[in-house]
C-alpha positions in Angstrom: 0.0 0.0 0.0 1.7 3.2 -1.2 0.0 5.5 1.3 0.8 3.4 4.3 4.5 3.0 3.4 5.2 6.7 2.7 5.9 8.6 5.9 6.2 12.3 6.2 10.0 12.1 6.2 10.0 10.0 3.0 7.5 12.3 1.4 9.7 15.3 2.1 12.7 13.5 0.7 10.8 12.7 -2.5 9.8 16.4 -2.8 13.5 17.3 -2.3 14.5 15.0 -5.1 11.8 16.5 -7.4 13.1 20.0 -6.5 16.6 19.0 -7.2 15.6 17.6 -10.6 13.5 20.7 -11.4 16.1 23.3 -10.5 19.1 21.3 -11.7 20.9 21.4 -8.4 23.0 18.7 -6.9 23.9 17.8 -3.3 27.1 19.8 -3.4 26.0 22.7 -5.7 23.1 24.9 -5.0 21.5 26.9 -7.9 19.5 30.1 -7.6 15.8 29.3 -7.7 13.8 31.5 -10.0 10.5 30.6 -8.3 9.4 29.3 -4.9 8.3 25.7 -4.3 4.8 26.8 -3.2 4.3 28.5 -6.6 5.6 25.4 -8.4 3.2 23.1 -6.6 0.1 25.3 -7.1 -2.3 24.6 -9.9 -1.8 25.7 -13.4 -4.9 28.0 -13.1 -3.1 29.8 -10.2 0.1 30.3 -12.2 2.0 27.2 -10.9 3.3 24.1 -12.7 0.7 21.8 -11.3 3.3 19.5 -9.6 1.6 17.7 -6.7 3.3 17.5 -3.3 3.9 14.0 -2.1 2.2 14.7 1.2 -0.9 15.8 -0.6 -0.8 12.8 -2.8 -0.5 10.6 0.3 -3.7 12.2 1.8 -5.6 11.6 -1.5 -4.6 8.0 -1.6 -5.5 7.4 2.1 -9.0 9.0 1.5 -9.5 6.8 -1.6 -8.5 3.6 0.3 -10.8 4.5 3.2 -13.7 5.3 0.8 -13.2 1.9 -0.9 -13.3 0.1 2.4 -16.5 1.9 3.3 -18.3 1.2 0.0 -17.2 -2.5 -0.5 -16.2 -4.1 2.8 -14.0 -7.1 2.2 -12.5 -9.7 4.5 -9.6 -7.6 5.5 -11.8 -4.7 6.7 -13.9 -7.1 8.7 -10.8 -8.5 10.4 -9.5 -5.0 11.1 -12.9 -3.8 12.4 -13.2 -6.8 14.8 -9.6 -6.3 16.0 -10.1 -2.6 16.6 -13.6 -2.7 18.1 -15.1 -0.8 15.2 -18.9 -0.9 15.0 -19.1 -0.1 11.3 -20.1 3.5 11.6 -17.3 5.5 9.9 -17.5 8.3 12.3 -16.9 6.1 15.3 -13.6 4.7 14.2 -10.9 5.6 16.7 -7.3 4.8 17.2 -6.4 2.8 20.3 -3.0 2.6 21.9 -1.0 -0.1 20.0 -3.1 0.0 16.9 -1.6 -1.1 13.6 -0.3 1.5 11.2 -2.8 0.3 8.6 -5.7 1.0 11.0 -4.2 4.5 11.8 -4.0 5.3 8.1 -7.6 4.1 7.6 -8.8 6.3 10.4 -6.9 9.3 9.0 -8.5 8.6 5.6 -12.0 8.5 7.2 -11.2 11.9 8.8 -10.3 13.3 5.4 -13.6 11.9 3.9 -15.5 13.5 6.8 -14.1 16.9 5.8 -15.5 16.4 2.2 -19.0 15.2 3.2 -21.7 17.5 2.1 -24.3 16.6 4.7 -25.0 13.9 7.3 -28.6 12.8 7.6 -30.7 10.6 9.8 -32.9 9.4 6.9 -33.3 10.0 3.2 -36.7 11.5 3.7 -35.2 14.6 5.4 -34.0 16.1 2.1 -36.1 18.0 -0.3 -34.4 17.6 -3.7 -35.3 21.0 -5.1 -35.3 23.3 -2.1 -32.5 22.0 0.1 -28.7 22.6 -0.6 -27.8 18.9 -0.4 -25.7 18.5 -3.6 -24.3 22.0 -4.2 -23.9 25.1 -2.2 -27.1 26.4 -3.7 -30.4 24.5 -3.8 -31.5 23.5 -7.3 -34.4 25.9 -7.1 -31.9 28.9 -6.9 -29.7 27.7 -9.9 -30.8 29.5 -13.1 -32.6 27.2 -15.6 -35.1 27.5 -18.3 -37.8 25.8 -16.2 -39.5 27.6 -13.3 -39.2 25.0 -10.6 -41.2 26.9 -8.1 -44.4 26.6 -10.1 -44.0 22.9 -10.7 -46.0 20.6 -8.5 -43.7 18.0 -7.0 -42.9 16.3 -3.8 -39.4 14.9 -4.4 -37.5 13.6 -1.5 -34.0 12.2 -1.8 -35.3 8.7 -0.9 -37.3 8.7 -4.2 -34.0 9.0 -6.1 -31.9 6.5 -4.3 -32.4 2.8 -5.3 -29.8 0.6 -3.6 -26.4 2.0 -4.3 -27.2 3.3 -7.8 -27.1 6.9 -6.8 -23.8 8.5 -5.7 -22.9 11.6 -4.0 -21.2 12.4 -0.7 -24.3 12.3 1.4 -24.1 10.1 4.4 -27.2 8.6 6.1 -26.3 7.0 9.4 -23.4 4.8 8.5 -24.3 4.4 4.7 -22.7 6.5 2.0 -24.6 7.5 -1.1 
C-alpha cells in the first residue's frame, strides 16, 4: 500500500529529489531558484506548474482507500474492524494505543472523507431535492434554468431518487454513504 508506506520524512525526501531535478541542483552545488516551491506546486490555473506535493498525494490515496473500504467491505476490513472494536459507523472509528499503522491510516482517511462530506442525515426523507442545498452550495431551485421549478407541483425527497447504491454523492445517512 503506497500511502501506508510513505511517511512524512519519506514524502519530504521525495519532494527534495523533485526540487533538485527541477532546478538542476546537486547535493554539493546549489543553484539560484527563480520561483518558490509553493508556486511550483500550485495549480496551473493559479500560475503554478501543477506538480503535486507528495504529502498531498498521500492524503488523497488514504482517502480513496478509506472510501473503498466503506463502500465495499471485504474480509480484511472485517478483520480490522473486529480487532479494533469498530462498529461499522465510519465516524466512530478511533485509534487505540497499540493500533496497527494500517488502522491508523484508515482512520486518517476517514477523517479526510468527513471533511469532504456535504451533509449527514438521519434518513433520506429529510431532504427536499429541489429546495435543500444537499448537492451543491445552492439548492437546485436557486440555480438558473429554463424551467420555473417553483411553479411545478412536486414532492421529491432524496429517498425517491436512491435505489440501492445506484445513486452516488457524498451524502451520508447513518453509516451508509450514497
